[in-house]
DSSP file (Angstrom, degrees, kcal/mol; ACC not computed):
  #  RESIDUE AA STRUCTURE BP1 BP2  ACC     N-H-->O    O-->H-N    N-H-->O    O-->H-N    TCO  KAPPA ALPHA  PHI   PSI    X-CA   Y-CA   Z-CA
    1    1 A M              0   0    0      0, 0.0     2,-0.5     0, 0.0   117,-0.1   0.000 360.0 360.0 360.0 137.1   80.0   37.9  -40.5
    2    2 A I        -     0   0    0    112,-0.2     2,-1.0   113,-0.1     3,-0.1  -0.927 360.0-133.6-111.0 131.4   80.4   40.6  -37.8
    3    3 A N        +     0   0    0     -2,-0.5   115,-0.0     1,-0.2     0, 0.0  -0.737  28.0 172.5 -86.2 102.5   82.2   39.9  -34.5
    4    4 A F  S    S+     0   0    0     -2,-1.0    -1,-0.2     1,-0.2    58,-0.0   0.497  73.4  57.0 -84.8  -4.6   79.9   41.3  -31.9
    5    5 A F        +     0   0    0     -3,-0.1     2,-0.7     5,-0.0    -1,-0.2  -0.433  66.2 174.6-125.3  58.9   82.0   39.8  -29.1
    6    6 A P    >>  -     0   0    0      0, 0.0     3,-2.7     0, 0.0     4,-0.7  -0.547  25.7-146.4 -69.9 112.9   85.6   41.1  -29.6
    7    7 A K  G >4 S+     0   0    0     -2,-0.7     3,-1.0     1,-0.3     0, 0.0   0.817  93.9  60.6 -50.3 -37.9   87.4   39.7  -26.5
    8    8 A E  G 34 S+     0   0    0      1,-0.2    -1,-0.3    -3,-0.0    -3,-0.0   0.624 109.2  42.8 -70.3 -10.6   89.6   42.7  -26.2
    9    9 A H  G <4 S+     0   0    0     -3,-2.7     2,-0.5     2,-0.0    -1,-0.2   0.447  87.1 106.3-112.4  -2.7   86.6   45.1  -25.7
   10   10 A I    <<  +     0   0    0     -3,-1.0     2,-0.3    -4,-0.7    46,-0.2  -0.666  42.1 174.0 -82.8 126.6   84.5   43.0  -23.3
   11   11 A T  E     -A   55   0A   0     44,-2.2    44,-3.4    -2,-0.5     2,-0.3  -0.848   8.3-165.5-121.4 163.9   84.5   44.2  -19.7
   12   12 A S  E     -A   54   0A   0     -2,-0.3     2,-0.3    42,-0.3    42,-0.2  -0.974  12.1-164.9-149.0 162.8   82.4   42.9  -16.9
   13   13 A S  E     -A   53   0A   0     40,-2.1    40,-2.7    -2,-0.3     5,-0.1  -0.994  15.8-172.9-146.6 146.1   81.2   43.5  -13.3
   14   14 A S        +     0   0    0     -2,-0.3    38,-0.1    38,-0.2    -1,-0.1   0.202  49.9 129.5-116.2   9.0   79.6   41.5  -10.6
   15   15 A K        -     0   0    0      1,-0.1    32,-0.2    38,-0.1    35,-0.2  -0.269  69.8-121.1 -64.2 152.0   78.9   44.5   -8.4
   16   16 A R  S    S+     0   0    0      1,-0.2    31,-2.3    34,-0.1     2,-0.4   0.814  99.9  16.9 -64.4 -29.5   75.4   44.9   -7.0
   17   17 A K  E    S+F   46   0B   0     29,-0.2     2,-0.3    18,-0.1    -1,-0.2  -0.980  73.1 155.0-145.4 131.2   75.2   48.3   -8.8
   18   18 A F  E     -F   45   0B   0     27,-1.7    27,-3.8    -2,-0.4     2,-0.3  -0.948  27.9-124.9-147.1 169.1   77.3   49.7  -11.6
   19   19 A G  E     -FG  44  34B   0     15,-3.2    15,-2.3    -2,-0.3     2,-0.5  -0.756   4.9-137.3-118.3 161.5   76.9   52.3  -14.3
   20   20 A I  E     -FG  43  33B   0     23,-2.5    22,-2.7    -2,-0.3    23,-1.6  -0.982  31.6-171.8-114.7 129.7   77.2   52.6  -18.1
   21   21 A C  E     +FG  41  32B   0     11,-3.5    11,-2.2    -2,-0.5     2,-0.3  -0.819  15.6 177.0-123.5 157.6   79.0   55.8  -19.2
   22   22 A D        -     0   0    0     18,-0.5     9,-0.1    -2,-0.3     8,-0.1  -0.947  33.8-113.5-156.3 139.7   79.7   57.5  -22.5
   23   23 A R        -     0   0    0     -2,-0.3     6,-0.2     7,-0.2    17,-0.0  -0.519  44.3-103.4 -72.3 142.3   81.3   60.8  -23.2
   24   24 A P    >   -     0   0    0      0, 0.0     3,-1.9     0, 0.0    -1,-0.1  -0.301  59.8 -56.2 -66.2 151.9   78.9   63.4  -24.6
   25   25 A A  T 3  S+     0   0    0      1,-0.3     3,-0.1    -3,-0.1    -3,-0.0  -0.295 118.5  39.9 -57.9 148.5   79.1   64.1  -28.4
   26   26 A P  T 3  S+     0   0    0      0, 0.0    -1,-0.3     0, 0.0    -3,-0.0  -0.898  89.8 110.0 -93.1  22.6   81.2   65.0  -30.3
   27   27 A A    <   -     0   0    0     -3,-1.9     2,-0.2     1,-0.1    -4,-0.0  -0.288  56.6-151.4 -58.4 139.5   83.6   62.7  -28.4
   28   28 A A        +     0   0    0     -3,-0.1     2,-0.3     2,-0.0    -1,-0.1  -0.385  52.8 120.6-109.9  53.1   84.5   59.7  -30.4
   29   29 A E        -     0   0    0     -2,-0.2     2,-0.1    -6,-0.2    -6,-0.1  -0.822  63.7-107.3-116.1 156.1   85.1   57.3  -27.6
   30   30 A K        -     0   0    0     -2,-0.3    -7,-0.2    30,-0.2    30,-0.1  -0.453  36.5-103.7 -80.3 154.7   83.5   54.0  -26.8
   31   31 A A        -     0   0    0     45,-0.5     2,-0.3    28,-0.4    -9,-0.2  -0.297  43.4-174.1 -68.4 160.3   81.0   53.6  -23.9
   32   32 A Y  E     -G   21   0B   0    -11,-2.2   -11,-3.5    24,-0.1     2,-0.3  -0.972  24.4-109.3-153.3 163.0   82.2   51.8  -20.8
   33   33 A I  E     -G   20   0B   0     -2,-0.3     2,-0.4   -13,-0.2   -13,-0.2  -0.755  27.1-165.8 -98.1 149.4   81.1   50.5  -17.4
   34   34 A A  E     -G   19   0B   0    -15,-2.3   -15,-3.2    -2,-0.3     4,-0.1  -1.000  14.4-165.6-134.9 134.9   82.0   52.1  -14.1
   35   35 A E  S    S+     0   0    0     -2,-0.4     2,-0.6   -17,-0.2   -18,-0.1   0.709  71.7  79.0 -94.1 -22.3   81.7   50.6  -10.7
   36   36 A K  S    S-     0   0    0    -17,-0.1     2,-0.1     1,-0.0   -17,-0.1  -0.780  88.9-119.3 -88.9 123.7   82.1   53.8   -8.6
   37   37 A Q        +     0   0    0     -2,-0.6     2,-0.3   -20,-0.1    -2,-0.1  -0.369  54.4 134.1 -66.0 134.8   78.9   55.8   -8.6
   38   38 A G    >   -     0   0    0     -4,-0.1     3,-1.4    -2,-0.1    -4,-0.0  -0.953  70.0 -80.4-165.2-178.5   79.3   59.2  -10.1
   39   39 A Q  T 3  S+     0   0    0     -2,-0.3    -2,-0.1     1,-0.3    -1,-0.0   0.607 113.4  74.9 -74.2  -8.8   77.8   61.8  -12.4
   40   40 A D  T 3  S+     0   0    0    -19,-0.1   -18,-0.5     2,-0.0    -1,-0.3   0.730  71.3 104.4 -72.7 -20.7   79.3   60.0  -15.4
   41   41 A W  E <   +F   21   0B   0     -3,-1.4   -20,-0.2     1,-0.2     3,-0.1  -0.423  38.0 170.4 -65.2 128.4   76.7   57.2  -15.1
   42   42 A I  E    S+     0   0B   0    -22,-2.7     2,-0.4     1,-0.4    -1,-0.2   0.739  75.6  26.5-100.9 -40.3   74.0   57.6  -17.8
   43   43 A A  E    S-F   20   0B   0    -23,-1.6   -23,-2.5    89,-0.1     2,-0.5  -0.966  74.3-147.1-121.5 141.5   72.4   54.2  -17.1
   44   44 A A  E     -Fh  19 163B   0    118,-3.2   120,-3.1    -2,-0.4     2,-0.6  -0.926   9.6-148.8-107.5 129.5   72.5   52.4  -13.7
   45   45 A V  E     -Fh  18 164B   0    -27,-3.8   -27,-1.7    -2,-0.5     2,-1.0  -0.874   2.7-154.2-100.7 120.3   72.5   48.6  -13.7
   46   46 A D  E     +Fh  17 165B   0    118,-2.3   120,-2.8    -2,-0.6     2,-1.0  -0.799  16.0 178.5 -95.0  97.6   70.8   47.0  -10.7
   47   47 A N    >   +     0   0    0    -31,-2.3     3,-1.6    -2,-1.0   120,-0.1  -0.569  10.4 163.3-101.6  67.8   72.6   43.6  -10.5
   48   48 A Y  T 3  S+     0   0    0     -2,-1.0    -1,-0.2   118,-0.4   119,-0.1   0.874  75.5  52.2 -57.3 -40.9   70.8   42.2   -7.4
   49   49 A P  T 3  S-     0   0    0      0, 0.0    -1,-0.3     0, 0.0   -33,-0.1   0.650 101.6-138.4 -71.2  -9.2   71.9   38.6   -8.0
   50   50 A Q    <   +     0   0    0     -3,-1.6     2,-0.2   -35,-0.2   -34,-0.1   0.898  46.4 155.4  52.3  46.0   75.5   39.9   -8.3
   51   51 A I        -     0   0    0    -36,-0.1     2,-0.6     1,-0.1    -1,-0.2  -0.546  56.0 -83.8 -93.5 166.1   76.3   37.7  -11.2
   52   52 A K        -     0   0    0     -2,-0.2     2,-0.5   -38,-0.1   -38,-0.2  -0.602  48.5-170.9 -73.6 118.3   78.9   38.5  -13.8
   53   53 A V  E     -A   13   0A   0    -40,-2.7   -40,-2.1    -2,-0.6     2,-0.3  -0.954   8.8-148.8-113.4 127.6   77.5   40.8  -16.4
   54   54 A N  E     -AB  12  80A   0     26,-2.4    26,-2.1    -2,-0.5     2,-0.4  -0.675   6.5-158.3 -97.2 149.6   79.5   41.5  -19.5
   55   55 A F  E     -AB  11  79A   0    -44,-3.4   -44,-2.2    -2,-0.3    24,-0.2  -0.993   6.5-172.7-129.0 134.9   79.5   44.8  -21.5
   56   56 A V  E     - B   0  78A   0     22,-2.7    22,-2.2    -2,-0.4     2,-0.3  -0.987  19.4-139.0-124.6 121.4   80.5   45.3  -25.1
   57   57 A P  E     + B   0  77A   0      0, 0.0    20,-0.3     0, 0.0    19,-0.1  -0.596  21.1 178.5 -74.0 139.4   80.8   48.8  -26.6
   58   58 A V    >>  +     0   0    0     18,-2.1     4,-3.1    -2,-0.3     3,-1.9   0.812  58.1  73.6-105.3 -56.2   79.4   48.9  -30.1
   59   59 A D  T 34 S+     0   0    0     16,-1.0   -28,-0.4     1,-0.3     4,-0.1  -0.385 114.9   8.8 -62.2 136.2   79.7   52.6  -31.2
   60   60 A H  T 34 S+     0   0    0      2,-0.2    -1,-0.3   -30,-0.1   -30,-0.2   0.688 133.5  57.0  65.4  20.8   83.4   53.4  -32.0
   61   61 A C  T <4 S+     0   0    0     -3,-1.9     2,-0.5     1,-0.4    -2,-0.2   0.525  97.7  44.6-143.3 -48.4   84.2   49.7  -31.7
   62   62 A I  S  < S-     0   0    0     -4,-3.1     2,-0.5   -58,-0.0    -1,-0.4  -0.938  75.2-135.0-113.3 125.3   82.2   47.4  -34.0
   63   63 A E        -     0   0    0     -2,-0.5     2,-0.5    -3,-0.1    -4,-0.1  -0.674  21.2-178.5 -84.6 124.5   81.8   48.5  -37.6
   64   64 A L        -     0   0    0     -2,-0.5     8,-3.7     8,-0.2     2,-0.4  -0.943  14.6-173.2-120.5 106.1   78.3   48.2  -39.1
   65   65 A R  B     -I   71   0C   0     -2,-0.5     6,-0.2     6,-0.2     5,-0.1  -0.831  18.0-133.5-110.7 138.8   78.4   49.2  -42.7
   66   66 A R    >   -     0   0    0      4,-3.0     3,-2.1    -2,-0.4     6,-0.0  -0.206  42.0 -92.0 -73.2 173.3   75.6   49.7  -45.2
   67   67 A A  T 3  S+     0   0    0      1,-0.3    -1,-0.1     2,-0.1    -2,-0.0   0.810 127.3  57.9 -58.5 -31.4   75.8   48.3  -48.7
   68   68 A D  T 3  S-     0   0    0      2,-0.1    -1,-0.3     1,-0.1     3,-0.1   0.429 119.6-109.6 -82.3   3.4   77.2   51.6  -49.9
   69   69 A G  S <  S+     0   0    0     -3,-2.1    -2,-0.1     1,-0.3     2,-0.1   0.301  76.2 132.0  90.1 -10.5   80.1   51.2  -47.5
   70   70 A K        -     0   0    0      1,-0.1    -4,-3.0    -5,-0.1    -1,-0.3  -0.453  67.7 -98.4 -75.9 150.0   79.0   54.1  -45.2
   71   71 A M  B     -I   65   0C   0     -6,-0.2    -6,-0.2    -2,-0.1     2,-0.1  -0.461  41.1-141.9 -67.3 134.5   78.9   53.5  -41.4
   72   72 A D        -     0   0    0     -8,-3.7    -8,-0.2    -2,-0.2     2,-0.1  -0.403  33.2 -73.9 -90.7 172.0   75.3   52.7  -40.3
   73   73 A H        -     0   0    0     -2,-0.1     2,-0.3    33,-0.1    -1,-0.1  -0.411  54.5-172.2 -64.4 139.6   73.6   53.8  -37.1
   74   74 A R        -     0   0    0     36,-0.1    34,-0.2    -2,-0.1    33,-0.1  -0.987  19.7-129.3-135.3 145.6   74.9   52.0  -34.0
   75   75 A C        -     0   0    0     32,-0.5   -16,-1.0    -2,-0.3    14,-0.2  -0.365  35.4-104.5 -82.1 174.3   73.9   51.9  -30.4
   76   76 A D  S    S-     0   0    0     12,-0.8   -18,-2.1   -18,-0.2   -45,-0.5   0.831  75.9 -64.2 -73.6 -31.8   76.4   52.6  -27.6
   77   77 A G  E     -BC  57  88A   0     11,-1.7    11,-3.3   -20,-0.3     2,-0.3  -0.991  44.5-107.8 172.3-171.6   76.7   48.9  -26.5
   78   78 A F  E     -BC  56  87A   0    -22,-2.2   -22,-2.7    -2,-0.3     2,-0.3  -0.998  10.8-139.6-149.5 152.1   75.1   45.9  -25.0
   79   79 A L  E     -BC  55  86A   0      7,-2.6     7,-2.8    -2,-0.3     2,-0.3  -0.806  24.1-176.9-101.5 147.4   75.1   43.9  -21.8
   80   80 A F  E     +BC  54  85A   0    -26,-2.1   -26,-2.4    -2,-0.3     2,-0.3  -0.990  13.4 152.3-148.5 145.4   75.0   40.1  -21.8
   81   81 A Y  E >   - C   0  84A   0      3,-2.0     3,-3.3    -2,-0.3   -28,-0.1  -0.943  65.2 -25.4-162.9 147.8   74.8   37.3  -19.2
   82   82 A K  T 3  S-     0   0    0     -2,-0.3   -29,-0.0     1,-0.3    41,-0.0  -0.174 128.9 -23.3  44.0-121.4   73.4   33.8  -19.3
   83   83 A D  T 3  S+     0   0    0     41,-0.1    43,-2.5    -3,-0.1    42,-1.2   0.095 118.3  99.9-104.5  22.5   70.7   33.7  -22.0
   84   84 A T  E <   -Cd  81 126A   0     -3,-3.3    -3,-2.0    40,-0.2     2,-0.4  -0.893  43.8-178.4-116.5 137.7   70.0   37.5  -21.8
   85   85 A I  E     -Cd  80 127A   0     41,-2.4    43,-2.4    -2,-0.4     2,-0.4  -0.999   4.2-171.6-130.6 137.2   71.2   40.3  -24.1
   86   86 A I  E     -Cd  79 128A   0     -7,-2.8    -7,-2.6    -2,-0.4     2,-0.3  -0.927   9.6-154.9-133.2 106.6   70.4   44.0  -23.5
   87   87 A F  E     -Cd  78 129A   0     41,-2.3    43,-2.8    -2,-0.4     2,-0.4  -0.606  17.3-160.3 -79.4 142.5   71.3   46.6  -26.1
   88   88 A V  E     -Cd  77 130A   0    -11,-3.3   -11,-1.7    -2,-0.3   -12,-0.8  -0.984  18.3-169.6-133.1 131.7   71.7   50.1  -24.7
   89   89 A E  E     - d   0 131A   0     41,-2.7    43,-2.9    -2,-0.4     2,-0.4  -0.989  18.8-152.1-116.2 126.2   71.6   53.6  -26.2
   90   90 A L  E     - d   0 132A   0     -2,-0.5     2,-0.4    41,-0.2    43,-0.2  -0.835  14.2-177.6-103.6 131.1   72.8   56.3  -23.9
   91   91 A K  E     - d   0 133A   0     41,-3.3    43,-2.0    -2,-0.4    44,-0.3  -0.948  19.7-171.8-126.0 147.4   71.6   59.9  -24.2
   92   92 A Q        +     0   0    0     -2,-0.4     2,-0.4    41,-0.2    41,-0.1  -0.584  45.7 127.4-131.8  69.0   72.5   63.1  -22.3
   93   93 A R        -     0   0    0     -2,-0.1    42,-0.2     2,-0.1    -2,-0.1  -0.980  49.3-163.4-135.3 139.8   69.9   65.5  -23.6
   94   94 A K        +     0   0    0     -2,-0.4    -1,-0.1    41,-0.1    39,-0.0  -0.006  43.8 154.6-101.1  26.6   67.3   67.8  -22.1
   95   95 A L        -     0   0    0      1,-0.1     2,-0.2     3,-0.0    -2,-0.1  -0.197  45.1-121.2 -58.2 142.9   65.6   68.0  -25.5
   96   96 A K  S >  S+     0   0    0      2,-0.1     3,-0.6     3,-0.0     4,-0.2  -0.511  79.8  12.9 -75.6 154.4   61.9   68.9  -25.4
   97   97 A G  T 3  S-     0   0    0      1,-0.2     3,-0.2    -2,-0.2     4,-0.1  -0.310 106.8 -65.9  75.3-161.0   59.7   66.3  -27.1
   98   98 A S  T 3> S+     0   0    0      1,-0.1     4,-2.2     2,-0.1     3,-0.5   0.067  86.5 117.8-122.0  25.1   60.8   62.8  -28.0
   99   99 A Q  H <> S+     0   0    0     -3,-0.6     4,-2.8     1,-0.2     5,-0.2   0.886  79.3  55.6 -60.3 -36.9   63.4   63.4  -30.7
  100  100 A W  H  > S+     0   0    0      1,-0.2     4,-2.2     2,-0.2    -1,-0.2   0.844 107.5  49.9 -64.8 -31.2   66.1   61.8  -28.5
  101  101 A I  H  > S+     0   0    0     -3,-0.5     4,-2.8     2,-0.2    -2,-0.2   0.921 110.6  48.8 -71.2 -43.8   63.8   58.7  -28.2
  102  102 A K  H  X S+     0   0    0     -4,-2.2     4,-2.2     2,-0.2    -2,-0.2   0.925 113.2  47.6 -60.5 -44.6   63.4   58.5  -32.0
  103  103 A D  H  X S+     0   0    0     -4,-2.8     4,-2.1     1,-0.2    -1,-0.2   0.938 113.6  47.6 -61.0 -46.9   67.1   58.8  -32.5
  104  104 A G  H  X S+     0   0    0     -4,-2.2     4,-2.4     1,-0.2    -2,-0.2   0.896 110.5  51.4 -62.4 -41.2   67.8   56.2  -29.8
  105  105 A E  H  X S+     0   0    0     -4,-2.8     4,-3.0     1,-0.2    -1,-0.2   0.912 108.8  51.2 -62.7 -41.9   65.3   53.8  -31.3
  106  106 A Q  H  X S+     0   0    0     -4,-2.2     4,-2.2     1,-0.2    -1,-0.2   0.907 110.7  48.5 -62.1 -41.9   66.8   54.1  -34.8
  107  107 A Q  H  X S+     0   0    0     -4,-2.1     4,-2.1     2,-0.2   -32,-0.5   0.903 114.2  46.3 -65.8 -40.7   70.3   53.3  -33.4
  108  108 A L  H  X S+     0   0    0     -4,-2.4     4,-3.0     2,-0.2     5,-0.3   0.934 111.6  50.5 -66.6 -46.4   69.0   50.3  -31.5
  109  109 A R  H  X S+     0   0    0     -4,-3.0     4,-2.3     1,-0.2    -2,-0.2   0.916 112.0  48.2 -58.2 -44.1   66.9   49.0  -34.5
  110  110 A S  H  X S+     0   0    0     -4,-2.2     4,-1.8    -5,-0.2    -1,-0.2   0.951 114.6  43.9 -62.1 -51.1   69.9   49.3  -36.8
  111  111 A T  H  X S+     0   0    0     -4,-2.1     4,-2.6     1,-0.2    -2,-0.2   0.922 114.4  49.4 -61.9 -46.0   72.3   47.5  -34.4
  112  112 A I  H  X S+     0   0    0     -4,-3.0     4,-3.0     1,-0.2    -1,-0.2   0.878 106.1  58.3 -62.2 -38.3   69.8   44.8  -33.5
  113  113 A G  H  < S+     0   0    0     -4,-2.3     4,-0.5    -5,-0.3    -1,-0.2   0.917 110.6  41.7 -57.2 -44.9   69.2   44.2  -37.3
  114  114 A Y  H >< S+     0   0    0     -4,-1.8     3,-1.0     1,-0.2     4,-0.3   0.919 114.8  51.4 -68.2 -43.0   72.9   43.4  -37.8
  115  115 A F  H >< S+     0   0    0     -4,-2.6     3,-2.1     1,-0.3     6,-0.4   0.904 102.9  58.2 -62.2 -41.8   73.1   41.4  -34.6
  116  116 A E  T 3< S+     0   0    0     -4,-3.0    -1,-0.3     1,-0.3    -2,-0.2   0.662  97.7  62.3 -66.1 -14.8   70.1   39.2  -35.5
  117  117 A Q  T <  S+     0   0    0     -3,-1.0    -1,-0.3    -4,-0.5     2,-0.3   0.561  90.5  86.8 -83.2  -8.5   71.9   38.2  -38.8
  118  118 A Q  S X  S-     0   0    0     -3,-2.1     3,-1.3    -4,-0.3     4,-0.3  -0.654  83.6-127.7 -93.0 148.2   74.7   36.6  -36.7
  119  119 A K  G >  S+     0   0    0     -2,-0.3     3,-1.5     1,-0.3     4,-0.2   0.801 104.9  69.3 -65.2 -26.6   74.4   33.0  -35.5
  120  120 A E  G >  S+     0   0    0      1,-0.3     3,-2.1     2,-0.2    -1,-0.3   0.743  81.1  76.3 -62.4 -22.0   75.2   34.1  -31.9
  121  121 A A  G X  S+     0   0    0     -3,-1.3     3,-1.3    -6,-0.4    -1,-0.3   0.817  85.7  62.8 -59.0 -29.3   71.8   35.8  -31.7
  122  122 A Q  G <  S+     0   0    0     -3,-1.5    -1,-0.3    -4,-0.3    -2,-0.2   0.658  87.8  71.8 -70.2 -15.3   70.3   32.3  -31.3
  123  123 A N  G <  S+     0   0    0     -3,-2.1     2,-0.5    -4,-0.2    -1,-0.2   0.574  89.1  71.6 -76.2  -8.3   72.2   32.0  -28.0
  124  124 A F    <   +     0   0    0     -3,-1.3   -40,-0.2    -4,-0.2   -41,-0.1  -0.932  46.0 172.2-118.0 121.4   69.9   34.5  -26.3
  125  125 A S  S    S+     0   0    0    -42,-1.2     2,-0.6    -2,-0.5   -41,-0.2   0.678  74.8  61.9 -96.4 -20.3   66.3   33.8  -25.4
  126  126 A V  E     +d   84   0A   0    -43,-2.5   -41,-2.4    30,-0.0     2,-0.5  -0.933  69.2 179.0-108.0 117.1   65.8   37.0  -23.4
  127  127 A K  E     +d   85   0A   0     -2,-0.6    30,-2.3    28,-0.3     2,-0.3  -0.970   5.7 162.7-127.6 122.1   66.2   40.1  -25.6
  128  128 A K  E     -de  86 157A   0    -43,-2.4   -41,-2.3    -2,-0.5     2,-0.3  -0.875  19.8-158.9-133.6 163.8   65.9   43.7  -24.4
  129  129 A A  E     -de  87 158A   0     28,-2.8    30,-2.4    -2,-0.3     2,-0.4  -0.992   9.0-163.7-144.3 139.5   66.8   47.2  -25.5
  130  130 A Y  E     -de  88 159A   0    -43,-2.8   -41,-2.7    -2,-0.3     2,-0.6  -0.976  14.4-160.9-126.9 137.1   67.1   50.3  -23.4
  131  131 A I  E     -de  89 160A   0     28,-2.3    30,-0.6    -2,-0.4     2,-0.5  -0.973  25.1-170.7-108.8 112.6   67.2   54.0  -24.3
  132  132 A A  E     -d   90   0A   0    -43,-2.9   -41,-3.3    -2,-0.6     2,-0.5  -0.905  10.9-174.7-111.6 129.5   68.7   55.7  -21.2
  133  133 A N  E >   -d   91   0A   0     -2,-0.5     3,-0.7     3,-0.4   -41,-0.2  -0.975  16.8-157.0-125.3 117.9   68.8   59.4  -20.8
  134  134 A S  T 3  S+     0   0    0    -43,-2.0   -42,-0.1    -2,-0.5    -1,-0.1   0.762  97.6  50.4 -64.5 -23.6   70.6   60.8  -17.8
  135  135 A E  T 3  S+     0   0    0    -44,-0.3    -1,-0.2     1,-0.3   -43,-0.1   0.688 120.3  33.4 -87.2 -19.3   68.5   64.1  -18.1
  136  136 A K  S <  S+     0   0    0     -3,-0.7    -3,-0.4     1,-0.1    -1,-0.3  -0.648  74.2 164.4-134.1  74.9   65.2   62.2  -18.3
  137  137 A P        +     0   0    0      0, 0.0    25,-1.8     0, 0.0    26,-0.2   0.641  39.4  93.7 -75.4 -16.4   65.7   59.2  -16.1
  138  138 A Y  S    S-     0   0    0     23,-0.2    -5,-0.0     1,-0.1     0, 0.0  -0.498  85.3 -89.7 -92.6 151.7   62.1   58.0  -15.5
  139  139 A F        -     0   0    0     -2,-0.2     2,-1.1     1,-0.1    22,-0.2  -0.185  34.8-135.7 -52.6 132.3   60.2   55.4  -17.4
  140  140 A R    >   +     0   0    0     20,-1.3     3,-1.4     1,-0.2    -1,-0.1  -0.748  27.9 173.0 -97.3  90.7   58.3   56.9  -20.3
  141  141 A T  G >  S+     0   0    0     -2,-1.1     3,-1.3     1,-0.3    -1,-0.2   0.769  72.7  72.4 -70.0 -24.0   54.8   55.2  -20.1
  142  142 A G  G 3  S+     0   0    0      1,-0.3     3,-0.3    -3,-0.1    -1,-0.3   0.530  87.2  67.0 -66.9  -3.5   53.6   57.5  -22.9
  143  143 A Q  G <>  +     0   0    0     -3,-1.4     4,-2.6     1,-0.2    -1,-0.3   0.100  61.5 118.4-103.6  21.8   55.7   55.5  -25.3
  144  144 A A  H <> S+     0   0    0     -3,-1.3     4,-2.6     1,-0.2     5,-0.2   0.883  75.3  50.1 -58.3 -41.9   53.7   52.3  -25.0
  145  145 A V  H  > S+     0   0    0     -3,-0.3     4,-2.5     2,-0.2    -1,-0.2   0.926 111.9  48.5 -63.4 -43.9   52.7   52.2  -28.7
  146  146 A R  H  > S+     0   0    0      1,-0.2     4,-2.5     2,-0.2    -2,-0.2   0.915 112.7  48.3 -60.9 -43.4   56.3   52.7  -29.7
  147  147 A M  H  X S+     0   0    0     -4,-2.6     4,-2.1     2,-0.2    11,-0.4   0.889 111.6  49.4 -67.4 -39.0   57.5   50.0  -27.3
  148  148 A D  H  X S+     0   0    0     -4,-2.6     4,-2.5    -5,-0.2    -1,-0.2   0.925 112.6  47.4 -63.7 -44.4   54.8   47.6  -28.6
  149  149 A R  H  X S+     0   0    0     -4,-2.5     4,-2.4     1,-0.2     5,-0.2   0.906 109.6  53.8 -63.7 -41.9   55.7   48.3  -32.3
  150  150 A F  H  X S+     0   0    0     -4,-2.5     4,-2.5     1,-0.2     6,-0.5   0.919 110.3  47.3 -58.5 -44.9   59.4   47.8  -31.4
  151  151 A F  H  X S+     0   0    0     -4,-2.1     4,-2.6     1,-0.2    -2,-0.2   0.925 112.0  48.5 -64.9 -44.8   58.7   44.4  -29.9
  152  152 A S  H  < S+     0   0    0     -4,-2.5    -1,-0.2     1,-0.2    -2,-0.2   0.861 118.0  42.4 -65.7 -31.2   56.5   43.3  -32.9
  153  153 A D  H  < S+     0   0    0     -4,-2.4    -2,-0.2    -5,-0.2    -1,-0.2   0.856 133.8  15.0 -79.6 -35.6   59.2   44.4  -35.3
  154  154 A T  H  < S-     0   0    0     -4,-2.5    -3,-0.2     2,-0.2    -2,-0.2   0.627  87.4-125.0-117.4 -18.3   62.3   43.1  -33.5
  155  155 A N  S  < S+     0   0    0     -4,-2.6     2,-0.4    -5,-0.4   -28,-0.3   0.666  74.3 121.5  71.2  18.1   61.2   40.6  -30.8
  156  156 A Y        -     0   0    0     -6,-0.5     2,-0.5    -5,-0.1    -1,-0.3  -0.911  67.5-124.3-110.7 139.9   63.1   42.8  -28.3
  157  157 A I  E     -e  128   0A   0    -30,-2.3   -28,-2.8    -2,-0.4     2,-0.4  -0.738  29.1-151.1 -81.1 123.1   61.5   44.4  -25.3
  158  158 A L  E     -e  129   0A   0     -2,-0.5     2,-0.4   -11,-0.4   -28,-0.2  -0.834  16.2-179.3-100.7 133.1   62.1   48.2  -25.4
  159  159 A R  E     -e  130   0A   0    -30,-2.4   -28,-2.3    -2,-0.4     2,-0.6  -0.984  18.4-153.8-127.5 142.6   62.3   50.3  -22.2
  160  160 A I  E     +e  131   0A   0     -2,-0.4   -20,-1.3   -30,-0.2     2,-0.3  -0.802  59.5  89.9-117.4  87.3   62.9   54.0  -22.1
  161  161 A E  S    S-     0   0    0     -2,-0.6   -23,-0.2   -30,-0.6    -2,-0.1  -0.961  74.1-119.2-167.8 164.8   64.5   54.6  -18.7
  162  162 A N  S    S+     0   0    0    -25,-1.8  -118,-3.2    -2,-0.3     2,-0.5   0.213  85.3  86.5-107.7  19.6   68.0   54.7  -17.2
  163  163 A R  E     -h   44   0B   0    -26,-0.2  -118,-0.2  -120,-0.2  -120,-0.0  -0.977  56.7-168.9-114.7 121.9   67.7   51.8  -14.6
  164  164 A I  E     -h   45   0B   0   -120,-3.1  -118,-2.3    -2,-0.5     2,-0.3  -0.915   9.0-152.4-114.1 107.9   68.5   48.4  -16.0
  165  165 A P  E     -h   46   0B   0      0, 0.0     2,-0.6     0, 0.0  -118,-0.2  -0.610   5.3-144.8 -81.7 137.5   67.5   45.5  -13.7
  166  166 A I              0   0    0   -120,-2.8  -118,-0.4    -2,-0.3  -116,-0.1  -0.895 360.0 360.0 -98.4 123.5   69.5   42.2  -14.0
  167  167 A E              0   0    0     -2,-0.6    -1,-0.1  -119,-0.1  -120,-0.1   0.396 360.0 360.0-116.3 360.0   67.1   39.3  -13.4
């Protein structure tokens, strides 16, 4: 069993707008939420209802190990509130093409795979995943096939943009 909700790492915000930040590689620090708007934000959370939204960092915080003992791919973290969970992978890359999307998708798929094996996964009826890139902030409609495949494989709605609405 993997504890995806380590109390000592859960932070939360009820602000109407807050950000999710992560230091660029090769920093080995966990992602975090920030309430003061700044250039550190990679993803912006639009919390119009101003409800308490919790954040848990996964990378550098929760160990997900393969059968051979090596660390598996992990996304940066996830938001959760009520019956909703939103896994998030943060990118800060101006790469041409979509390699950053492929990398982010792999990290999300891996993390979600481990999470779905836990009994807590049943507590969430709304399941989403975001790949947010501060350098390419707008929704990638050209990725519709990838997003459809992601949903059929994982039952999570995938979005590739850096604005995360809380509904």
